C-alpha positions in Angstrom: -15.1 12.6 163.1 -19.0 12.0 164.4 -21.3 14.0 162.3 -22.5 16.4 165.0 -18.6 17.6 165.6 -18.0 17.5 161.5 -21.2 19.8 161.4 -20.0 22.2 164.2 -16.7 22.1 162.1 -18.2 23.2 158.8 -20.2 25.7 160.3 -17.6 27.2 162.2 -15.6 27.6 158.9 -18.1 29.1 156.9 -17.8 32.0 159.6 -14.6 33.9 157.7 -17.2 33.8 154.3 -19.5 36.0 156.0 -16.9 38.5 156.8 -15.4 38.4 153.6 -18.6 39.4 152.4 -18.8 42.4 154.9 -15.4 43.4 153.4 -16.7 43.6 149.7 -20.1 45.6 151.1 -17.9 47.8 153.2 -15.2 48.2 149.8 -18.4 49.3 147.7 -19.9 51.5 149.8 -16.6 53.5 150.6 -15.3 53.4 147.0 -18.8 54.4 145.3 -19.4 57.6 147.1 -19.1 60.6 145.3 -16.4 63.2 146.3 -17.4 66.0 148.7 -18.4 69.0 147.0 -15.7 71.6 146.8 -16.3 74.9 148.8 -16.6 78.5 146.6 -13.3 79.1 148.3 -11.0 76.2 148.4 -9.6 75.6 152.0 -6.1 76.3 152.0 -4.9 77.8 155.2 -1.1 78.0 155.8 0.3 74.4 156.4 3.3 73.0 158.1 4.4 70.0 156.8 6.4 67.9 159.8 8.5 64.9 159.3 10.3 63.4 162.1 13.2 61.6 160.1 16.1 58.9 161.2 18.5 57.5 158.8 18.2 57.6 155.2 15.6 55.8 153.4 15.3 54.9 149.8 15.1 57.7 147.3 15.0 60.1 150.2 16.0 63.1 148.4 13.0 62.8 145.8 10.9 61.8 148.9 11.5 65.4 150.3 11.8 67.2 147.3 8.3 66.1 146.1 7.2 68.4 149.2 8.9 71.4 147.9 6.9 71.1 144.2 3.5 71.6 146.3 0.7 73.4 144.1 -0.5 75.3 147.7 -0.1 79.2 148.4 1.5 78.8 152.1 3.7 76.0 153.4 6.5 75.4 155.4 8.6 72.1 155.6 9.6 70.9 159.0 12.2 68.4 159.7 13.5 66.8 163.0 16.7 64.8 163.0 18.6 63.2 165.9 21.6 64.9 165.7 24.2 66.3 163.0 25.7 62.9 162.4 22.8 61.6 161.0 23.1 60.4 157.3 19.9 62.3 155.9 21.8 65.4 156.8 23.3 66.0 153.6 20.3 65.3 151.7 18.4 67.9 153.9 21.1 70.3 153.1 21.0 70.0 149.3 16.9 70.1 149.4 17.5 73.9 150.7 20.2 74.7 148.3 17.9 73.4 145.2 14.6 74.9 146.4 15.7 78.4 148.1 11.8 79.4 147.7 10.5 76.6 150.0 10.5 77.6 153.7 12.7 74.6 154.8 13.4 74.2 159.0 15.6 71.5 160.1 16.0 70.6 163.8 18.0 68.6 165.9 17.2 66.8 168.9 13.9 66.3 170.4 14.3 67.1 174.0 12.7 64.4 175.2 12.7 61.5 177.7 10.3 58.9 176.4 11.2 55.7 174.5 9.4 56.4 171.4 12.1 58.2 169.3 9.2 59.5 166.3 6.8 60.6 169.0 9.8 62.6 170.7 10.4 64.1 167.4 7.0 64.4 166.5 6.1 66.5 170.0 9.2 69.1 169.1 7.6 69.9 165.6 4.6 70.5 166.9 5.5 72.9 169.4 7.8 75.0 166.9 5.6 74.5 163.8 4.5 78.2 162.5 1.0 77.1 161.5 -2.1 75.9 163.4 -2.8 73.5 160.6 -0.3 70.4 160.2 0.6 67.6 158.3 2.4 64.5 159.4 4.1 62.3 156.7 6.1 59.6 156.9 9.6 59.8 155.1 9.0 57.5 152.4 5.9 59.7 151.2 6.2 60.9 147.6 3.7 63.8 147.1 2.0 64.8 144.2 1.4 68.6 143.6 -2.1 68.6 144.4 -1.1 66.4 147.7 -1.5 69.3 150.2 -4.7 70.9 148.7 -6.5 67.4 148.9 -5.4 66.1 152.3 -6.4 69.7 154.2 -9.7 70.5 151.8 -11.9 68.2 154.7 -10.5 69.9 157.8 -12.8 72.9 156.4 -15.8 71.2 158.4 -15.2 72.2 162.0 -16.7 68.5 162.7 -13.6 66.6 161.0 -10.8 66.6 163.8 -8.0 64.8 161.3 -8.1 63.4 157.9 -5.9 60.2 156.9 -5.1 58.4 153.6 -5.0 55.0 151.9 -1.1 54.6 150.3 0.0 52.8 147.5 3.6 52.0 146.3 5.0 54.0 143.3 6.8 50.6 141.9 7.6 47.1 142.6 10.8 45.8 142.6 10.9 42.6 144.5 8.7 39.7 144.9 8.3 40.7 148.8 7.4 43.8 147.7 4.4 42.5 145.6 3.4 40.1 148.1 3.3 43.3 150.7 0.9 45.1 148.1 -1.6 42.0 147.8 -1.8 42.1 151.4 -2.3 45.7 151.9 -5.1 45.4 149.3 -6.8 42.2 150.3 -6.3 42.4 154.1 -4.7 45.5 156.0 -7.3 47.8 153.9 -10.2 45.2 154.2 -10.2 45.3 157.6 -9.8 49.0 157.8 -13.0 49.4 155.6 -15.0 47.0 157.7 -14.1 49.1 160.9 -15.2 52.2 159.0 -18.4 50.8 157.9 -19.3 49.1 161.5 -17.7 51.6 164.2 -16.2 54.8 162.3 -12.9 55.6 161.8 -11.4 55.8 165.1 -7.5 55.3 163.9 -4.9 57.2 161.3 -2.5 55.8 159.4 1.1 56.6 159.3 1.7 58.1 155.9 -0.2 60.9 156.1 -2.1 62.5 158.9 -3.7 66.1 158.6 -5.0 67.6 161.9 -4.3 70.8 163.6 -2.3 71.6 166.5 -5.5 72.3 168.6 -6.8 68.8 168.0 -3.5 67.1 169.0 -3.3 69.6 171.9 -7.1 68.2 173.1 -5.5 65.2 174.4 -1.9 66.4 175.9 -0.4 66.1 172.2 2.4 64.0 171.4 4.0 64.5 174.8 1.4 62.4 176.3 2.0 59.1 174.0 5.9 59.3 174.3 6.3 55.7 175.7 3.7 54.3 173.4 3.8 52.2 170.2 1.7 52.9 167.1 1.3 56.5 167.6 -0.5 56.8 164.1 -3.3 54.8 165.2 -3.3 56.5 168.9 -3.7 59.9 167.5 -6.9 59.3 165.1 -8.3 57.4 168.4 -7.5 60.2 171.0 -9.4 62.8 168.5 -11.9 60.8 168.0 -12.3 60.5 171.6 -12.9 64.1 171.6 -16.1 63.9 169.6 -14.3 64.9 166.3 -14.5 62.8 163.1 -11.6 61.2 161.5 -12.2 61.2 157.7 -10.6 58.4 155.7 -9.9 60.3 152.4 -10.2 58.7 148.9 -7.2 60.4 148.0 -4.3 57.9 147.7 -0.8 58.6 149.1 2.5 57.4 147.1 5.0 55.5 149.1 8.5 54.2 148.0 8.4 50.0 148.9 11.7 49.1 150.7 11.0 45.4 151.1 14.2 44.0 149.5 13.7 40.8 150.9 11.0 37.9 152.3 13.1 38.6 155.7 12.5 42.6 155.6 8.5 42.1 155.0 8.1 39.2 158.0 10.4 41.2 160.2 8.0 44.6 159.7 4.8 42.9 159.3 5.7 40.9 162.3 6.6 44.1 164.4 3.3 45.5 163.6 1.4 42.7 164.4 3.2 42.3 167.5 2.0 45.6 168.4 -1.1 45.1 167.4 -1.9 42.3 169.6 -0.6 44.4 172.8 -2.8 47.5 172.0 -6.1 45.4 170.8 -5.8 42.3 172.4 -9.8 41.0 172.1 -9.8 42.2 168.4 -6.3 40.5 167.3 -8.0 37.2 169.1 -10.9 37.7 166.7 -8.9 37.7 163.9 -8.9 33.8 163.8 -12.6 34.3 162.3 -11.2 36.0 159.3 -8.6 33.0 158.4 -10.7 31.9 155.5 -7.3 29.7 154.2 -7.0 27.8 157.2 -10.5 27.0 158.2 -11.4 25.9 154.3 -8.4 23.5 154.9 -9.8 22.5 158.2 -13.4 22.1 156.6 -11.9 20.3 153.4 -10.2 17.9 156.1 -13.2 17.0 157.7 -15.5 17.0 155.4 -16.4 13.3 153.7 -17.2 14.6 150.5 -14.9 15.9 147.6 -17.6 18.2 146.1 -18.0 19.9 149.8 -14.3 20.4 150.4 -14.0 21.8 146.7 -16.9 24.2 147.6 -15.1 25.7 150.4 -11.7 25.6 149.0 -13.4 27.5 145.6 -15.7 30.1 147.5 -12.7 30.9 149.7 -10.8 31.5 146.8 -13.4 33.3 144.8 -14.1 35.9 147.8 -10.6 36.6 148.3 -9.8 37.6 144.8 -13.0 39.6 144.4 -11.7 41.4 147.6 -8.2 42.5 146.2 -9.6 43.3 142.9 -12.3 45.5 144.5 -10.2 47.4 146.6 -6.7 47.0 144.9 -7.9 47.8 141.3 -11.6 49.2 141.5 -11.2 51.4 144.7 -7.4 52.8 144.2 -7.0 52.3 140.4 -4.0 50.2 140.9 -3.2 48.8 137.4 -2.2 45.1 137.0 -3.7 43.5 140.1 -4.4 40.6 138.1 -1.2 39.4 137.8 -0.7 39.2 141.3 -3.6 37.3 142.1 -1.9 34.3 142.9 0.1 35.6 145.7 -3.2 36.1 147.7 -2.9 32.6 149.5 0.7 32.8 149.7 0.0 35.9 151.7 -2.8 34.5 153.6 -0.6 31.8 154.9 2.0 34.4 156.0 -0.5 36.4 158.1 -1.8 33.3 159.8 1.8 32.4 160.7 2.6 35.7 161.9 -0.7 35.8 163.8 0.2 33.0 165.5 3.5 33.8 166.3 2.8 37.0 167.8 1.1 35.4 170.5 4.3 34.1 171.6 6.4 37.7 171.3 6.6 40.4 173.8 9.2 42.8 172.0 9.9 44.3 168.7 12.7 45.6 166.8 12.6 49.3 165.4 14.9 51.6 163.9 17.9 49.8 165.2 16.5 50.0 168.7 14.6 46.6 170.7 11.9 47.2 172.9 9.7 45.4 175.3 6.2 46.0 175.3 4.4 46.0 178.5 1.1 47.4 179.6 0.9 49.4 176.2 4.2 51.1 176.7 7.7 50.7 174.9 10.5 49.9 177.0 13.9 50.1 175.6 15.8 46.9 176.1 18.8 48.1 173.8 20.4 51.1 172.5 19.4 52.3 169.1 22.3 51.7 166.5 23.5 55.2 165.7 
């Protein structure tokens, strides 16, 4: 390789290092903040907990039961399932028997015609919620007793239109689950923190969204996005477009991991990557400049100097480990992160592979149903398995 071309390659290969430094700065800025001072009177408006359900997730009973043990004065727990044949129904009936003091309602059917079953259920849940303030959470969330108090509190500020949170696994039982955790800390959350630092929070994360029915109605409600994927991202974006802040809380939500195999991990993560390519095509393309492992290997191959090659690979590894520790250990207070550090390069290799594969895919599979992605819409191509 001629000198000029080699110089260009080595310069471009250093671009991910700039991104990694921005990640570290953004993470430091976010996690160093002192929690906001609480109001003299705690903000605890009546809340409707909304849960769209389909099928039976691992530890479903314990997940749901945790929402019945909230240290909160006035709330209801509202589920929506497709029909009486859903395997989750006996779990919900047991929940009602075991927690008679909790207002639990189960709705059957969404009464909608859109292609996104989860969004159709959410539309009905919002319509039938008793209270103005709503907290939307996924079925794999395990709530601590202070959950509602913490996620609702920022809504006391009228400028805040929604609250969302990072989420961490309760425990990991497989290598795939450990790899997923490493990917979340080192990659997904890294990107979120950079986005927050550069442009503010204009998205929400599915495990928890706290907002109001008025804020949802401001963009037409869930009925307006009933054919769209990534409803959580869209809700945050559409609330932000109304001029409200979306608060990214420092409170972390617990989730029950269900990545039983590498196949499960690749299937679920690839689905998300494909959706992101269709929703944010230019941002997705720009991820090429965050692929530090690939660029460091290119630089090592292009360099005629062993020390230069070692410098690129060493800098890549040092920065990636620093990011994983900063977000996972220092920021989110997760123990044992150092034991998983060896998985960081493997995750980066998988992330690169999924990113490349995503450019050739226009369909996803979710909860037994297969969908094409066309002009940002979900188009069913096969009925969901009952």
